[in-house]
ROBA-492963 format. One record per residue (C-alpha): x, y, z. Coordinates in steps of 0.02 Angstrom, whole numbers, padded with zeros to 5 digits, always signed. Each point is the difference from the previous one (the first is absolute). Layout:
<recs>
XYZ
...
</recs>
This chain:
<recs>
-00183-03980-00074
-00187+00010+00072
-00123-00114-00040
-00148+00078-00067
-00102-00084+00143
+00102+00089+00124
-00030+00178-00079
-00169+00094+00072
+00039+00166-00086
+00104+00070-00146
+00038+00178-00053
+00049+00053-00170
+00086+00160-00037
+00019+00071-00177
+00044+00172-00071
-00148+00006-00120
-00182-00064-00030
+00023-00155-00122
+00177-00043+00058
-00068-00155+00107
-00122-00056-00133
+00148-00021-00135
+00126-00071+00130
-00099-00111+00110
-00191+00008+00009
-00002-00190-00046
+00087-00031+00158
-00100+00119+00104
-00162-00084-00066
+00074-00164+00062
+00037+00073+00173
-00172+00064+00024
-00077-00171-00055
+00110-00070+00137
-00087+00116+00127
+00145+00122+00013
-00059+00177+00025
+00090+00119-00131
+00023+00186+00013
+00059+00112-00139
+00103+00155+00040
+00024+00109-00156
+00124+00134+00021
-00041+00111-00144
-00167+00031-00090
+00076-00036-00164
-00029+00185-00059
+00138-00001-00146
-00079-00148-00076
-00133-00017-00135
-00004+00005-00192
-00152+00102-00039
+00047+00190-00022
-00188+00045+00013
-00001-00053+00176
+00034+00152+00110
+00160-00039+00108
-00094+00059+00149
-00132-00156-00020
+00144-00130-00001
+00028-00031+00187
-00185-00036+00025
-00011-00107-00156
+00154-00103+00053
-00055-00025+00191
-00167-00062-00077
+00090-00121-00123
+00101-00069+00139
-00140-00022+00121
-00096-00095-00125
+00147-00102-00058
+00032-00039+00185
-00169-00068+00007
+00010-00109-00151
+00136-00103+00098
-00091+00020+00163
+00085+00131+00083
-00106+00136+00092
+00122+00102+00100
+00085+00119-00114
+00094+00154+00073
+00089+00139-00102
+00129+00106+00076
-00016+00142-00144
+00181+00036-00038
+00040+00068-00153
+00022-00110-00162
+00167+00011-00074
+00085+00095+00137
+00016-00144+00138
+00154-00001+00098
+00041-00096+00170
-00030+00134+00140
-00022-00021+00182
-00180+00045-00034
-00035-00133-00117
+00080-00124+00119
-00108+00057+00130
-00163-00005-00102
+00036-00164-00050
+00052-00057+00175
-00164+00068+00057
-00098-00120-00110
+00105-00146+00047
-00035+00029+00191
-00175+00022-00050
-00025-00151-00105
+00122-00108+00105
+00051-00113-00150
+00087-00168+00006
+00048+00020-00180
+00047+00153-00112
-00005+00001-00192
+00114+00153-00062
+00092+00059-00166
+00174-00020-00020
+00122+00131+00055
+00131-00075-00116
-00013+00039-00188
-00036-00158-00113
+00100+00034-00167
-00093-00147-00081
-00176+00082+00034
+00041+00188+00008
-00176+00047-00015
-00021-00078+00170
+00130+00113+00078
-00091+00159-00010
+00096+00130+00111
-00168+00005+00111
-00004-00188+00009
+00174-00012+00077
-00035+00146+00110
-00153-00078+00063
+00088-00161+00025
+00139+00077+00091
-00110+00102+00123
-00108-00151+00025
+00152-00109+00051
+00061+00118+00114
-00166+00014+00073
-00001-00176+00041
+00168-00001+00068
+00041+00095+00106
-00131+00131+00010
-00169-00093+00038
+00069-00117+00135
+00094+00132+00087
-00110+00085+00133
+00120+00134+00001
+00004+00051-00188
-00139+00122-00052
-00044+00020+00169
-00163+00088-00036
-00080-00153-00068
+00002-00073+00181
-00010+00160+00092
-00139+00090-00089
-00103-00147-00091
+00036-00141+00111
+00076-00115-00132
+00114-00128+00065
+00160-00064-00079
-00034-00146-00104
+00126-00115-00081
-00031-00081-00173
+00060-00174-00025
+00020-00012-00179
+00015+00109-00158
-00041-00055-00171
+00082+00101-00134
-00064+00017-00173
+00096+00047-00159
+00157-00043+00096
+00150-00045-00115
+00035-00150+00115
-00179-00074+00003
-00001-00173+00032
-00171-00046+00068
-00140-00042-00111
-00174+00004+00024
-00113-00116-00127
-00145+00134-00032
-00080-00100-00146
-00164-00010+00107
-00007+00186+00046
+00056+00063-00165
-00173+00052-00043
-00008+00103+00145
+00162+00082-00033
-00066+00057-00171
-00169+00055+00078
+00107+00113+00124
+00106+00065-00141
-00147+00046-00107
-00064+00112+00133
+00146+00110-00028
-00082+00058-00169
+00096+00175+00008
+00165-00109-00007
-00034-00142-00114
-00141+00053-00115
+00123+00033-00140
+00076-00188+00007
-00065-00097-00131
+00030-00169+00074
+00017+00023+00184
-00036-00182+00048
+00119-00074-00134
+00138+00125+00065
-00034-00051+00187
-00012-00191-00052
+00164+00015-00094
+00091+00069+00152
-00083-00140+00116
+00047-00133-00110
+00181+00046-00007
-00002+00011+00194
-00094-00180-00001
+00146-00064-00110
+00125+00067+00110
-00087-00074+00151
-00008-00187-00080
-00182+00005-00005
-00112-00102-00116
-00020+00061-00179
-00124+00141+00005
+00001+00041+00173
+00028+00183+00051
+00111+00077+00148
+00050+00156+00090
+00173+00013+00072
+00058+00075+00167
+00171+00007+00105
-00048-00037+00183
+00092+00058+00147
-00027-00062+00185
+00011+00150+00128
+00110-00012+00164
-00112-00061+00135
</recs>
């Protein structure tokens, strides 16, 4: 496992706007505070989300992009990239793997944070089909695609993007998560980020209480002192 001091850049890849904020924004806020440059790559615009029937569906992509950009800023992330795929229809394709590989080669991250390609039966809500497809495509982009100069040859030949090897991958909502990050100090930033997603959370009467309860359970699993909050991850070291 890399020490945070040895990580210069991190890339987060998720299916939808708000996924990173529910799953990992407390941890991301810590990384940013330690000087790590973090980039978000959001695969869809979340155009199938939202709860207000009076909002025209054509406006949802723009709303959700703006919400995610604001949420990223709440934890100190200023580089947010959207791939524009269709929400609710995500599958692992050669094109998606290429598009994620492109961002990896552009950003050249030491560490990546992705969603779990494995279904978590204890947290089925985290195992949205788009989440699993995003996780599967992302890990395939990490290994073998982005590191192989002979994969997606147009990236090198037409765009000048050299192969890049990611050293470490963190997976959120993984059923075998065993690494915990104490986010007690950055919890206010996590809540601020989540509140930016008004189209998704405005209907929740006690957003902070819900998220705090979740973080408390993980803190207890991690053996943290009473009242401390945590986020949980599975960590995989990539081949040299």
